[in-house]
C-alpha positions in Angstrom: 0.0 -0.5 -0.1 1.5 3.2 -1.3 -1.0 5.4 0.5 -0.5 6.4 4.1 -3.6 5.2 6.2 -5.2 8.2 7.8 -6.4 8.8 11.1 -8.6 11.3 13.2 -8.0 10.5 16.9 -10.9 11.8 19.3 -9.7 11.4 23.0 -10.1 13.8 25.8 -6.6 12.8 27.6 -4.0 15.1 25.8 -1.5 12.7 27.3 -3.0 9.8 24.8 -3.2 12.1 22.2 0.6 12.7 22.2 1.1 9.2 22.8 -0.7 8.0 20.0 1.0 10.7 17.8 4.5 9.7 18.8 3.9 5.9 18.4 2.6 6.2 15.0 5.4 8.6 13.7 8.0 6.6 14.7 6.6 2.9 14.8 4.5 3.3 11.9 5.4 5.4 8.9 2.3 4.8 7.0 0.0 5.8 9.5 -0.9 9.5 9.7 -2.7 11.0 12.2 -4.3 14.2 10.2 -6.3 15.3 13.1 -6.8 15.4 16.8 -9.3 16.1 19.1 -10.6 16.2 22.7 -14.6 16.5 21.8 -16.8 14.7 20.1 -18.7 17.2 18.2 -15.1 18.7 16.8 -14.6 14.9 15.9 -17.7 14.5 14.0 -16.6 18.0 11.8 -12.9 16.7 11.3 -13.9 13.6 10.3 -16.2 15.0 7.5 -14.0 17.0 6.6 -10.6 14.5 6.6 -12.4 11.7 5.7 -10.3 9.6 7.6 -9.7 5.6 7.1 -9.8 5.0 11.0 -11.5 7.0 13.9 -9.4 6.0 16.7 -11.9 7.5 19.9 -12.7 7.2 23.5 -15.6 5.4 24.5 -16.0 7.7 27.4 -15.8 11.2 26.1 -17.4 14.4 27.6 -20.6 15.3 25.9 -21.5 12.4 23.2 -19.9 9.6 24.3 -17.9 6.9 22.0 -20.9 4.7 21.4 -23.5 7.8 20.2 -20.5 9.4 18.1 -19.9 5.8 16.6 -23.5 5.9 15.0 -22.9 9.3 14.2 -19.5 9.3 12.3 -21.2 5.7 10.8 -24.0 7.7 9.1 -22.2 10.9 7.8 -18.9 9.3 6.9 -19.7 5.6 6.0 -16.3 5.2 4.4 -14.5 5.5 8.0 -13.7 2.6 10.1 -14.0 3.3 13.9 -12.0 1.6 16.8 -13.0 2.5 20.2 -10.9 2.6 23.4 -12.2 2.2 26.8 -10.6 1.8 30.3 -12.4 -0.9 31.3 -14.3 -3.7 28.9 -17.3 -5.9 29.5 -19.7 -7.8 27.5 -22.4 -5.1 27.0 -19.3 -2.8 25.8 -18.8 -5.1 23.3 -22.1 -5.4 22.5 -22.6 -1.9 22.4 -19.5 -1.0 20.3 -20.6 -3.5 17.5 -23.9 -2.5 17.1 -23.3 1.0 17.0 -20.7 0.3 14.2 -17.3 -0.2 15.2 -14.9 -2.3 13.8 -13.0 -2.7 17.3 -12.9 -2.3 20.8 -9.3 -2.0 22.6 -8.7 -1.6 25.9 -6.5 0.9 27.5 -3.7 0.8 28.4 -2.9 -0.4 24.7 -0.4 -2.3 23.5 1.6 -0.3 20.8 2.2 -3.0 18.0 -1.1 -4.4 18.5 -2.7 -1.5 18.1 -0.6 -0.7 14.7 -1.4 -3.9 13.5 -5.4 -3.6 14.3 -5.1 -0.4 12.3 -3.3 -2.1 9.4 -5.3 -5.2 9.4 -8.7 -2.9 9.3 -7.6 -1.6 6.2 -6.5 -3.8 4.2 -9.8 -5.9 5.3 -12.0 -2.9 4.0 -9.7 -2.3 0.6 -10.3 -6.3 -0.1 -14.2 -6.3 -0.1 -14.6 -2.8 -2.0 
């Protein structure tokens, strides 16, 4: 794949956003963060603007939570795949995230290599289905 995988990060923790930026910059040059924001409403607007391959977002955001945000983004930008992140994940969280349209739900703190692999796999699977 010659084009970069474009990612929008929606995460209220500035520290985690910075860590993710550094992770992709230094360990996955094929993944580019095109936008990074703290709130769901900004996230919707930037996702519509940038049309990323992946939206990586926290499930527990102030205002709109990640489940509601997933539903909205899937309607507004159906080409973007969504990966949710949460500090605690139970069976109900998995069920609700899948029903909303998320492709994956990761537990924080995440293993960087596993996150990179998940993003690449989702993009390859999506490209093969087109």
